[in-house]
C-alpha positions, 0 to 999 in steps of 0.5 A, a space after each residue: 500500500 502506498 505511503 499516501 493511502 496509509 497517511 490519509 487513512 490515519 486520523 483526520 486531515 484538512 480538506 476543501 471542496 473543489 468547485 468551479 466557484 467556491 459557493 454553497 450553490 456550486 456545492 449543492 449542484 455538485 452533490 445533485 450530480 452525484 459527485 464531489 471533488 475533495 482536496 486533502 490539503 496537507 499532502 505534498 501539493 495536495 491530493 484531489 479526489 473525485 468522490 461518487 457520493 453514497 447517499 445512504 452513508 452520507 448526511 446531506 440534509 444541511 445543504 437543503 436548509 438555509 443554515 450557513 454554519 451547518 456541515 454535511 458529511 460526504 461518504 463515497 468509494 474510490 480507488 487510490 493507488 490501486 487500493 479500494 477506499 472510502 472517503 469520509 469528509 465533513 464539509 462546513 457549508 460556510 467555508 467549504 472546508 473541513 476534515 476528512 480521511 480514507 478508510 480501507 474497504 
């Protein structure tokens, strides 16, 4: 297993939602499409992952409301460096930043 996968599986790391515009509405559109791009900012140069949202494991209720300080939980599966993982990210809707990690599948 690569050092990158091992690193991202240990503890939470700072993340940001990568969007065409850094707005709540752009995030809402991305979620509606079923995918969101998450960037782990504490790796060398950052690591940007495309996450297919698993709605049954995610908590997206706050994106529908008007509470700007709420957060959502995005969970989705992907393959990184030939390893199947789940990405788990909490995104603050006011800043579009938060924390996340990978879990081995």
